[in-house]
C-alpha positions as CSV (number, residue, x, y, z in Angstrom):
1,X,45.1,26.7,-41.7
2,X,43.1,29.9,-38.7
3,X,40.0,27.6,-39.5
4,X,40.9,24.6,-38.3
5,X,42.8,25.9,-35.2
6,X,39.8,26.9,-33.9
7,X,39.7,30.4,-35.5
8,X,37.5,33.5,-36.9
9,X,39.1,36.5,-39.0
10,X,38.1,39.4,-39.3
11,X,35.2,40.6,-41.8
12,X,34.9,44.0,-43.9
13,X,37.9,46.6,-44.7
14,X,39.7,46.6,-41.4
15,X,43.1,45.7,-42.6
16,X,45.3,47.2,-39.4
17,X,47.9,44.9,-38.0
18,X,50.1,44.9,-34.8
19,X,54.0,45.7,-35.1
20,X,55.9,43.7,-34.7
21,X,57.5,42.9,-31.1
22,X,53.6,43.6,-30.5
23,X,51.4,42.1,-27.9
24,X,47.9,41.8,-29.7
25,X,45.7,42.6,-27.1
26,X,43.1,39.4,-26.0
27,X,39.4,39.9,-24.2
28,X,37.5,36.5,-23.1
29,X,34.4,37.0,-22.7
30,X,32.6,34.9,-19.5
31,X,30.2,34.2,-18.0
32,X,27.3,30.6,-17.3
33,X,26.1,28.7,-20.7
34,X,23.4,30.5,-22.5
35,X,24.5,34.2,-21.0
36,X,25.2,35.6,-24.5
37,X,29.3,35.9,-24.4
38,X,28.5,34.6,-28.1
39,X,25.8,36.6,-29.1
40,X,27.4,39.5,-27.6
41,X,31.0,38.8,-29.0
42,X,29.5,37.9,-32.9
43,X,27.5,42.1,-31.9
44,X,31.3,43.2,-30.7
45,X,32.9,42.1,-33.8
46,X,30.8,44.5,-36.5
47,X,31.6,47.8,-33.5
48,X,35.2,47.6,-32.9
49,X,37.7,50.3,-36.0
50,X,40.4,46.9,-34.9
51,X,41.6,44.2,-37.0
52,X,40.1,40.7,-35.2
53,X,40.2,36.9,-35.0
54,X,38.1,34.7,-32.6
55,X,38.4,31.6,-30.9
56,X,35.9,29.6,-30.3
57,X,34.5,27.8,-27.3
58,X,37.4,24.7,-26.7
59,X,36.1,22.3,-24.2
60,X,33.0,22.5,-27.1
61,X,35.2,20.4,-29.2
62,X,37.0,17.6,-26.8
63,X,37.7,14.4,-27.9
64,X,37.9,13.7,-24.1
65,X,34.2,13.2,-22.5
66,X,33.6,15.3,-20.0
67,X,32.8,12.7,-17.1
68,X,37.2,12.1,-17.4
69,X,37.4,14.8,-15.6
70,X,40.8,16.4,-15.2
71,X,42.0,14.8,-18.7
72,X,38.9,17.0,-20.1
73,X,40.5,20.2,-18.5
74,X,43.8,19.6,-19.3
75,X,43.0,18.9,-22.9
76,X,40.9,22.4,-22.7
77,X,43.3,24.1,-21.1
78,X,46.3,23.0,-23.4
79,X,43.9,23.3,-26.2
80,X,43.4,26.9,-25.4
81,X,46.2,28.3,-24.2
82,X,48.5,26.8,-27.9
83,X,45.7,28.2,-29.8
84,X,47.0,31.9,-27.3
85,X,49.9,31.0,-28.4
86,X,49.8,30.3,-31.7
87,X,48.4,33.7,-32.7
88,X,50.6,35.5,-31.0
89,X,53.5,34.2,-32.7
90,X,51.6,34.1,-36.4
91,X,48.5,36.1,-36.6
92,X,48.9,39.6,-37.1
93,X,45.6,41.0,-36.3
94,X,45.0,44.1,-32.9
95,X,42.9,42.2,-31.1
96,X,41.9,38.7,-29.9
97,X,38.0,38.0,-28.6
98,X,37.9,34.5,-26.8
99,X,34.8,33.0,-26.6
100,X,35.2,31.6,-23.1
101,X,39.0,31.6,-22.0
102,X,40.9,30.6,-19.4
103,X,38.9,32.3,-16.7
104,X,36.0,30.2,-17.8
105,X,38.4,26.8,-17.8
106,X,39.5,28.3,-14.2
107,X,35.5,28.6,-13.4
108,X,35.2,25.1,-14.9
109,X,37.9,23.9,-13.0
110,X,36.8,24.4,-9.7
111,X,32.7,23.8,-9.9
112,X,34.0,20.2,-10.4
113,X,36.0,20.0,-7.5
114,X,33.3,21.7,-5.6
115,X,31.1,18.7,-7.3
116,X,33.4,15.9,-5.5
117,X,34.2,14.9,-9.1
118,X,37.9,15.5,-8.4
119,X,38.9,12.9,-6.1
120,X,41.8,12.9,-3.1
121,X,44.1,11.2,-5.4
122,X,44.2,13.4,-8.7
123,X,44.5,17.1,-5.8
124,X,48.6,17.2,-7.7
125,X,46.8,16.4,-10.8
126,X,44.4,19.1,-10.1
127,X,47.0,21.1,-9.1
128,X,48.7,21.1,-11.1
129,X,46.4,22.3,-14.2
130,X,45.4,25.5,-12.5
131,X,48.7,26.4,-12.1
132,X,48.5,26.3,-15.4
133,X,45.9,27.6,-16.3
134,X,46.9,31.3,-13.5
135,X,50.7,31.0,-15.2
136,X,48.6,31.9,-18.8
137,X,46.1,33.9,-17.4
138,X,48.5,36.7,-17.5
139,X,47.9,36.8,-21.7
140,X,44.7,38.2,-21.1
141,X,44.5,41.8,-20.6
142,X,41.0,42.2,-20.0
143,X,37.7,40.2,-19.3
144,X,34.1,40.8,-20.1
145,X,32.1,39.4,-17.4
146,X,28.5,38.0,-18.7
147,X,26.7,37.5,-14.8
148,X,23.6,35.6,-15.5
149,X,20.2,35.4,-13.3
150,X,20.3,32.0,-12.4
151,X,16.7,31.9,-12.7
152,X,17.1,33.0,-15.9
153,X,19.5,30.6,-17.0
154,X,17.1,27.8,-16.3
155,X,15.2,29.0,-18.4
156,X,16.8,29.2,-21.4
157,X,19.0,26.3,-21.2
158,X,15.4,24.3,-21.3
159,X,15.4,25.0,-25.4
160,X,18.8,24.4,-26.1
161,X,20.1,21.3,-26.9
162,X,24.4,21.1,-25.7
163,X,26.5,19.2,-27.5
164,X,26.1,14.9,-26.8
165,X,27.8,13.8,-23.3
166,X,27.4,17.5,-21.8
167,X,25.1,17.3,-19.0
168,X,24.0,20.8,-17.2
169,X,21.2,20.4,-13.9
170,X,20.5,23.0,-11.7
171,X,23.0,22.2,-9.6
172,X,25.9,22.0,-11.5
173,X,24.2,25.7,-12.6
174,X,24.8,27.1,-9.3
175,X,27.6,25.7,-8.2
176,X,29.2,26.6,-11.7
177,X,28.1,30.1,-11.2
178,X,29.3,30.3,-7.5
179,X,32.8,29.2,-8.8
180,X,32.7,32.6,-11.5
181,X,31.6,34.6,-9.1
182,X,34.2,34.1,-6.3
183,X,36.9,34.4,-10.2
184,X,36.1,37.5,-10.7
185,X,35.7,39.3,-7.1
186,X,39.5,38.0,-6.2
187,X,40.2,39.6,-10.2
188,X,39.0,42.9,-9.1
189,X,40.5,42.8,-5.8
190,X,43.7,42.3,-6.4
191,X,43.4,44.4,-9.6
192,X,45.4,42.0,-11.8
193,X,43.6,41.9,-15.0
194,X,40.6,44.3,-16.4
195,X,37.2,43.9,-15.7
196,X,33.8,44.6,-17.8
197,X,30.5,43.1,-15.7
198,X,27.2,43.5,-18.0
199,X,24.1,41.9,-16.8
200,X,23.4,39.0,-19.1
201,X,19.2,39.0,-18.2
202,X,19.2,42.9,-20.6
203,X,19.2,43.0,-24.0
204,X,22.7,41.5,-26.3
205,X,22.9,45.1,-28.4
206,X,23.3,47.5,-25.6
207,X,25.8,45.0,-23.6
208,X,27.7,44.6,-27.1
209,X,28.1,48.7,-27.1
210,X,28.3,48.7,-23.8
211,X,31.5,46.8,-24.4
212,X,33.2,48.3,-27.5
213,X,32.8,51.6,-26.4
214,X,34.2,50.5,-23.5
215,X,37.7,48.4,-25.9
216,X,37.9,51.7,-28.4
217,X,38.1,53.6,-25.3
218,X,41.3,51.3,-23.9
219,X,42.9,51.2,-27.2
220,X,43.1,54.3,-27.4
221,X,44.9,54.9,-24.7
222,X,47.6,52.4,-25.5
223,X,47.9,53.9,-29.0
């Protein structure tokens, strides 16, 4: 069942489970395309001494084309939130590693609006999706934001084949990055969520080591 939901279970001998009634520690890895989020997750999972499940990026599996902006965002938001609810209720892993979670959804939604892909008649629907995401942001406990220089990002995407229907160019990347920065800065100012910022220009192994150490520190304090 987890595989059908786009979930990946832990490998190895870690058998820890959550206590009945307790909440999993949910960590989102956020950042622009090709910043190294998935690569860092793949390294972190071998370094943390806790049972975990990985939630893969939901948007890539959307049956709704991206040019149907708000339907695409509605599907992605609901799919992600439903997976998180399923995990909370049915899977007893201690940590959930989310590749592009609620913050990423919010950044993409805002970027669509800033790029004039949401017209005036759709603003009410836009606000409904945004508020739904903000309400569920409380499910997350930590965000790892992988910041990447736009110049490096542009070079990386030139050598990557994105899924059919995904259009990535310099202009859209700039707007997307700005949306991420605004959201992350707001979270830091409001102290509404723990944030770890790593430099996507640096070696993923070093970033993974840093993130793993911070996760272990946080988890130990919660014991």
